[in-house]
C-alpha positions, 0 to 999 in steps of 0.5 A: 879678937882677944877672946878668940886668941884665948880660945886658940884662934890665930889672926893675921897682922892685917886682921889685928890692925883692922880690929884695932882701927875699928876699936879706935874709930868706935871709941872716937865716935862715941866719945865725940858724940858724948862731948857734943851732948855734954855728957863727959862734962857732967861726968867730971861733976859727979855724974858717972853715967857715961863711964858706967855705960861704957863699962856695961857695953864693954862687959856686954861686948865680951859676953857677946864675943864668948857667945859668938865663939860658942855658936861658931863651935856649935855650928862647926860640930852640928852644922849651921842650924841657925833657925834652931838657934834663933828659936831656942835662944829666944824661947829659953830667954822668955822666963827671964822676963817673968819677974818684970811681968807687972812692969811690962803690963803697966808699960803696955797699958800706957802704950795702949792708952796713947794718942791714936793714929787715924787712917789716911782715908782722904788720901786713900779715897783719891785712888780707891772709890769708897762708899760713904759708909765704908769711909765713915767706918775707916775714919772711926778706926783708931790705932794707938800710935805707940803700939804701932811703933812698937810693932814696927820696932819688933819687925825691924829687930826680927829682921836684924837678928835673923840677918845676924844668925844667917851671917853667923852661920856663914862666917866667923865670930870675928866677922859677925862682931865687926859687921855688928859694930859697923851697923851700930855706927851706921845707926848712930849716924842715921839717928844724928841725921834723922833727928837733926842733931849736929855731927861732930868732927870727931864722930865723922872722923871715927866713922871714916876710921871704922869704915876704912877698918871694915874695908881693910878686913873684908879685903883681907878676907877676899885675898885669903879666900882658898881656891876651889879644888879641881874636880 
């Protein structure tokens, strides 16, 4: 919102309150989660990793806001060509990985040499009649588990970034930023629940504040939606 204000945009009071509440909720949830893991305690004893991480996230958030405003202006001038933006933003960034190519190759070899995943042949045989030869060949297939997880991660990331570009083509940069922050908090809550970690009261309170701020912002957007002109 601050980047948009510097860019010349104007926001209503409800939007400002919603963004402030969202910021407070995200900081509250992140700080409470860090305290649960003992990160802030380590920071006071000479390990500034938590503060450094917050600084990097802040800079990334500012750059993301600037990029969102630039994308919004580009869509306004040339039309919401989100597929073209998705293609070129990834294609032009590939050369940046060339200095890291040796490290990427080593990491890929480690993933390929990981423990394999065997196909659930006995479970499949209960529903499909398989000959002994086919069943034996299926049991000999071994897929590296880490490569499987990598492919699944790539597919989910593709679905996510595709949805972000679709949203950016249909709404403002501020709306995209708010939705992404809510999505990140939902990912944090899911990771806490799926991996059996303890949900701190501050994290839960921060989540409630974030969801309330998102609802307030969306309610204001519906309220201010202009009426369609009569034919």
